[in-house]
GUVEX-342253 format. One record per residue: residue in three letters; y, z, x of N, C-alpha, C, O in turn. Coordinates in nm, 4 decimals. Layout:
GUVEX-342253
NODE   kemi       n.yy       n.zz       n.xx      ca.yy      ca.zz      ca.xx       c.yy       c.zz       c.xx       o.yy       o.zz       o.xx
NODE    ALA          Y          Z          X          Y          Z          X          Y          Z          X          Y          Z          X
...
***
This chain:
GUVEX-342253
NODE   kemi       n.yy       n.zz       n.xx      ca.yy      ca.zz      ca.xx       c.yy       c.zz       c.xx       o.yy       o.zz       o.xx
NODE    UNK    -0.1164     0.0000     0.0837     0.0000     0.0000     0.0000     0.1242     0.0000     0.0893     0.1286     0.0721     0.1890
NODE    UNK     0.2238    -0.0792     0.0549     0.3456    -0.0893     0.1331     0.4566    -0.0058     0.0711     0.4652     0.0079    -0.0510
NODE    UNK     0.5406     0.0492     0.1563     0.6536     0.1284     0.1109     0.7795     0.0818     0.1820     0.7751     0.0445     0.2993
NODE    UNK     0.8885     0.0838     0.1130     1.0182     0.0745     0.1774     1.0931     0.2011     0.1392     1.0697     0.2572     0.0321
NODE    UNK     1.1815     0.2458     0.2245     1.2521     0.3689     0.1933     1.3886     0.3705     0.2591     1.4159     0.2970     0.3540
NODE    UNK     1.4719     0.4554     0.2061     1.6045     0.4785     0.2608     1.6166     0.6274     0.2876     1.5778     0.7096     0.2046
NODE    UNK     1.6700     0.6616     0.4029     1.6894     0.8012     0.4399     1.8386     0.8334     0.4321     1.9222     0.7626     0.4882
NODE    UNK     1.8694     0.9403     0.3622     2.0057     0.9919     0.3592     2.0055     1.1232     0.4351     1.9417     1.2194     0.3923
NODE    UNK     2.0755     1.1284     0.5465     2.0840     1.2532     0.6234     2.2083     1.3254     0.5759     2.3182     1.2699     0.5778
NODE    UNK     2.1908     1.4486     0.5337     2.3010     1.5228     0.4737     2.3197     1.6570     0.5421     2.2265     1.7137     0.5991
NODE    UNK     2.4407     1.7055     0.5351     2.4726     1.8367     0.5881     2.4827     1.9337     0.4709     2.5556     1.9091     0.3748
NODE    UNK     2.4093     2.0432     0.4798     2.4117     2.1448     0.3750     2.5396     2.2268     0.3858     2.6077     2.2245     0.4883
NODE    UNK     2.5709     2.2980     0.2808     2.6922     2.3769     0.2770     2.6933     2.4883     0.3817     2.7999     2.5378     0.4185
NODE    UNK     2.5742     2.5280     0.4303     2.5684     2.6311     0.5352     2.5743     2.5714     0.6751     2.5634     2.6434     0.7743
NODE    UNK     2.5917     2.4386     0.6829     2.6028     2.3724     0.8125     2.4733     2.3141     0.8641     2.4757     2.2384     0.9611
NODE    UNK     2.3589     2.3465     0.8029     2.2313     2.2907     0.8452     2.2139     2.1478     0.7953     2.2830     2.1037     0.7035
NODE    UNK     2.1211     2.0770     0.8568     2.0952     1.9374     0.8188     1.9649     1.9277     0.7418     1.8724     2.0062     0.7623
NODE    UNK     1.9597     1.8291     0.6523     1.8363     1.7972     0.5823     1.8356     1.6477     0.5540     1.9395     1.5822     0.5619
NODE    UNK     1.7190     1.5936     0.5210     1.7057     1.4506     0.4946     1.6469     1.4294     0.3565     1.5554     1.4999     0.3139
NODE    UNK     1.7020     1.3302     0.2876     1.6520     1.2900     0.1566     1.5945     1.1499     0.1725     1.6638     1.0585     0.2171
NODE    UNK     1.4677     1.1335     0.1360     1.3992     1.0051     0.1446     1.3791     0.9514     0.0033     1.3252     1.0197    -0.0837
NODE    UNK     1.4234     0.8282    -0.0175     1.4022     0.7604    -0.1453     1.3134     0.6401    -0.1155     1.3493     0.5551    -0.0339
NODE    UNK     1.1992     0.6325    -0.1804     1.0988     0.5293    -0.1531     1.0915     0.4264    -0.2647     1.1217     0.4548    -0.3806
NODE    UNK     1.0511     0.3073    -0.2268     1.0086     0.2058    -0.3222     0.8645     0.1730    -0.2883     0.8345     0.1276    -0.1779
NODE    UNK     0.7782     0.1955    -0.3810     0.6371     0.1679    -0.3610     0.6101     0.0247    -0.4050     0.6313    -0.0101    -0.5212
NODE    UNK     0.5640    -0.0572    -0.3135     0.5351    -0.1967    -0.3430     0.3949    -0.2055    -0.4035     0.2980    -0.1595    -0.3431
NODE    UNK     0.3844    -0.2635    -0.5204     0.2538    -0.2829    -0.5829     0.2198    -0.1810    -0.6892     0.1392    -0.2099    -0.7776
NODE    UNK     0.2782    -0.0635    -0.6837     0.2569     0.0387    -0.7862     0.3911     0.0909    -0.8315     0.4907     0.0829    -0.7597
NODE    UNK     0.3917     0.1441    -0.9513     0.5144     0.1977    -1.0066     0.5137     0.3499    -0.9964     0.4113     0.4140    -1.0198
NODE    UNK     0.6270     0.4061    -0.9620     0.6403     0.5509    -0.9613     0.6289     0.6049    -1.1036     0.6668     0.5373    -1.1992
NODE    UNK     0.5775     0.7250    -1.1172     0.5677     0.7869    -1.2497     0.7028     0.8391    -1.2960     0.7379     0.8238    -1.4130
NODE    UNK     0.7782     0.8998    -1.2071     0.9105     0.9549    -1.2380     1.0058     0.9193    -1.1250     0.9643     0.9131    -1.0093
NODE    UNK     1.1323     0.8958    -1.1561     1.2291     0.8829    -1.0476     1.2319     1.0139    -0.9682     1.2426     1.1219    -1.0263
NODE    UNK     1.2222     1.0039    -0.8362     1.2166     1.1237    -0.7532     1.2585     1.0920    -0.6100     1.2759     0.9760    -0.5726
NODE    UNK     1.2741     1.1972    -0.5316     1.3007     1.1811    -0.3892     1.2257     1.2890    -0.3126     1.1822     1.3892    -0.3693
NODE    UNK     1.2118     1.2664    -0.1842     1.1477     1.3609    -0.0936     1.2577     1.4242    -0.0102     1.3475     1.3549     0.0375
NODE    UNK     1.2511     1.5545     0.0074     1.3525     1.6275     0.0834     1.2822     1.7001     0.1976     1.1820     1.7682     0.1760
NODE    UNK     1.3349     1.6855     0.3195     1.2761     1.7521     0.4362     1.3825     1.8334     0.5087     1.4946     1.7875     0.5304
NODE    UNK     1.3449     1.9543     0.5451     1.4347     2.0446     0.6181     1.3523     2.1466     0.6941     1.2517     2.1947     0.6420
NODE    UNK     1.3904     2.1798     0.8113     1.3346     2.2897     0.8925     1.1836     2.3052     0.8812     1.1347     2.4174     0.8677
NODE    UNK     1.1089     2.1962     0.8863     0.9635     2.2028     0.8783     0.9085     2.2115     0.7372     0.7873     2.2251     0.7204
NODE    UNK     0.9922     2.2041     0.6358     0.9490     2.2092     0.4959     0.9724     2.0744     0.4300     1.0512     1.9926     0.4775
NODE    UNK     0.9017     2.0531     0.3189     0.9198     1.9310     0.2405     0.9024     1.9637     0.0936     0.8248     2.0513     0.0555
NODE    UNK     0.9766     1.8908     0.0126     0.9671     1.9046    -0.1318     0.9830     1.7674    -0.1945     1.0484     1.6799    -0.1377
NODE    UNK     0.9240     1.7484    -0.3104     0.9444     1.6285    -0.3908     1.0081     1.6758    -0.5202     0.9541     1.7627    -0.5887
NODE    UNK     1.1248     1.6174    -0.5540     1.1985     1.6606    -0.6723     1.2349     1.5414    -0.7596     1.2539     1.4300    -0.7107
NODE    UNK     1.2445     1.5668    -0.8902     1.2819     1.4618    -0.9842     1.4298     1.4281    -0.9700     1.5108     1.5089    -0.9245
NODE    UNK     1.4615     1.3063    -1.0106     1.6011     1.2630    -1.0166     1.6367     1.2327    -1.1614     1.5585     1.1678    -1.2308
NODE    UNK     1.7501     1.2770    -1.2079     1.8553     1.3471    -1.1362     1.8479     1.4999    -1.1479     1.9350     1.5688    -1.0947
NODE    UNK     1.7473     1.5541    -1.2154     1.7430     1.6975    -1.2467     1.7086     1.7875    -1.1286     1.7391     1.9067    -1.1313
NODE    UNK     1.6454     1.7323    -1.0246     1.6032     1.8077    -0.9056     1.4984     1.9139    -0.9377     1.4959     2.0196    -0.8746
NODE    UNK     1.4129     1.8868    -1.0343     1.3000     1.9756    -1.0640     1.1886     1.9486    -0.9644     1.1583     1.8330    -0.9348
NODE    UNK     1.1276     2.0539    -0.9127     1.0223     2.0394    -0.8117     0.8967     1.9790    -0.8734     0.8489     2.0247    -0.9772
NODE    UNK     0.8439     1.8756    -0.8080     0.7156     1.8141    -0.8443     0.6075     1.8682    -0.7511     0.4974     1.9013    -0.7950
NODE    UNK     0.6396     1.8766    -0.6232     0.5422     1.9216    -0.5232     0.6166     1.9806    -0.4044     0.7354     1.9553    -0.3844
NODE    UNK     0.5448     2.0594    -0.3266     0.6002     2.1136    -0.2042     0.6778     2.2422    -0.2254     0.6649     2.3100    -0.3273
NODE    UNK     0.7589     2.2733    -0.1252     0.8347     2.3985    -0.1239     0.9500     2.3940    -0.2240     1.0002     2.2870    -0.2585
NODE    UNK     0.9899     2.5098    -0.2687     1.1075     2.5218    -0.3549     1.2312     2.4897    -0.2714     1.2427     2.5347    -0.1574
NODE    UNK     1.3231     2.4124    -0.3277     1.4466     2.3816    -0.2558     1.5307     2.5078    -0.2389     1.5530     2.5799    -0.3362
NODE    UNK     1.5774     2.5356    -0.1188     1.6718     2.6458    -0.1024     1.8002     2.6171    -0.1819     1.8387     2.5014    -0.1985
NODE    UNK     1.8647     2.7211    -0.2297     1.9859     2.7040    -0.3110     2.0917     2.6214    -0.2410     2.1573     2.5378    -0.3033
NODE    UNK     2.1088     2.6446    -0.1111     2.2130     2.5730    -0.0378     2.1843     2.4224    -0.0344     2.2776     2.3423    -0.0403
NODE    UNK     2.0578     2.3829    -0.0251     2.0227     2.2405    -0.0281     2.0404     2.1841    -0.1683     2.0915     2.0734    -0.1848
NODE    UNK     1.9986     2.2593    -0.2688     2.0149     2.2142    -0.4076     2.1628     2.1891    -0.4373     2.1979     2.0878    -0.4979
NODE    UNK     2.2494     2.2814    -0.3945     2.3934     2.2645    -0.4196     2.4465     2.1401    -0.3484     2.5262     2.0654    -0.4051
NODE    UNK     2.4029     2.1178    -0.2252     2.4467     1.9997    -0.1505     2.3977     1.8721    -0.2170     2.4703     1.7728    -0.2210
NODE    UNK     2.2755     1.8733    -0.2691     2.2220     1.7558    -0.3368     2.2945     1.7297    -0.4687     2.3154     1.6142    -0.5060
NODE    UNK     2.3326     1.8347    -0.5387     2.4070     1.8177    -0.6640     2.5397     1.7471    -0.6361     2.5822     1.6612    -0.7133
NODE    UNK     2.6046     1.7836    -0.5259     2.7308     1.7197    -0.4886     2.7102     1.5698    -0.4659     2.7978     1.4898    -0.4989
NODE    UNK     2.5957     1.5314    -0.4101     2.5674     1.3914    -0.3752     2.4698     1.3234    -0.4720     2.4192     1.2156    -0.4411
NODE    UNK     2.4423     1.3836    -0.5879     2.3378     1.3292    -0.6758     2.3676     1.1869    -0.7210     2.2747     1.1078    -0.7372
NODE    UNK     2.4941     1.1520    -0.7418     2.5258     1.0148    -0.7822     2.4853     0.9155    -0.6748     2.4343     0.8080    -0.7062
NODE    UNK     2.5074     0.9500    -0.5481     2.4681     0.8617    -0.4368     2.3162     0.8510    -0.4267     2.2631     0.7417    -0.4071
NODE    UNK     2.2466     0.9625    -0.4397     2.1001     0.9609    -0.4317     2.0436     0.8754    -0.5451     1.9539     0.7943    -0.5222
NODE    UNK     2.0947     0.8923    -0.6661     2.0467     0.8132    -0.7804     2.0812     0.6655    -0.7639     2.0032     0.5791    -0.8041
NODE    UNK     2.1974     0.6354    -0.7050     2.2347     0.4958    -0.6801     2.1370     0.4296    -0.5839     2.1012     0.3132    -0.6018
NODE    UNK     2.0938     0.5032    -0.4819     1.9941     0.4502    -0.3885     1.8630     0.4252    -0.4624     1.8011     0.3202    -0.4454
NODE    UNK     1.8205     0.5216    -0.5445     1.6985     0.5018    -0.6249     1.7107     0.3734    -0.7068     1.6204     0.2897    -0.7053
NODE    UNK     1.8225     0.3579    -0.7786     1.8414     0.2412    -0.8653     1.8414     0.1117    -0.7858     1.7917     0.0095    -0.8331
NODE    UNK     1.8967     0.1155    -0.6653     1.9027    -0.0034    -0.5810     1.7640    -0.0509    -0.5381     1.7367    -0.1709    -0.5401
NODE    UNK     1.6763     0.0415    -0.4995     1.5460    -0.0022    -0.4485     1.4340     0.0078    -0.5518     1.3216    -0.0349    -0.5253
NODE    UNK     1.4635     0.0636    -0.6690     1.3672     0.0711    -0.7794     1.4331     0.0215    -0.9082     1.4399     0.0962    -1.0058
NODE    UNK     1.4820    -0.1033    -0.9106     1.5581    -0.1510    -1.0272     1.4759    -0.1564    -1.1563     1.5315    -0.1497    -1.2659
NODE    UNK     1.3445    -0.1684    -1.1429     1.2595    -0.1731    -1.2629     1.2443    -0.0357    -1.3278     1.1911    -0.0254    -1.4384
NODE    UNK     1.2895     0.0683    -1.2616     1.2773     0.2040    -1.3136     1.4104     0.2777    -1.2933     1.4146     0.3907    -1.2445
NODE    UNK     1.5162     0.2109    -1.3317     1.6507     0.2614    -1.3095     1.6771     0.3919    -1.3833     1.6269     0.4141    -1.4935
NODE    UNK     1.7573     0.4782    -1.3203     1.8013     0.6043    -1.3817     1.9301     0.5719    -1.4565     2.0233     0.5150    -1.3995
NODE    UNK     1.9347     0.6075    -1.5809     2.0552     0.5785    -1.6613     2.1671     0.6732    -1.6294     2.2751     0.6629    -1.6876
***
């Protein structure tokens, strides 16, 4: 199975860094719009735009707040590479 993805490197409100990965799965359709978040050796998969955890670690509050600030950009990336499953 082939994947394409975009990485958004973001700075959290506490000054730490984290990465948001938005994937497009070639050949299969995603079940829900979502993104992967990685920070300090942890990973989580959360829905878009609600940021509800699907798998992995619970998002720290500081990361959740930073993602809320940038949620329009994250959703725009999802819509760009997954146009068949666009977030309204």
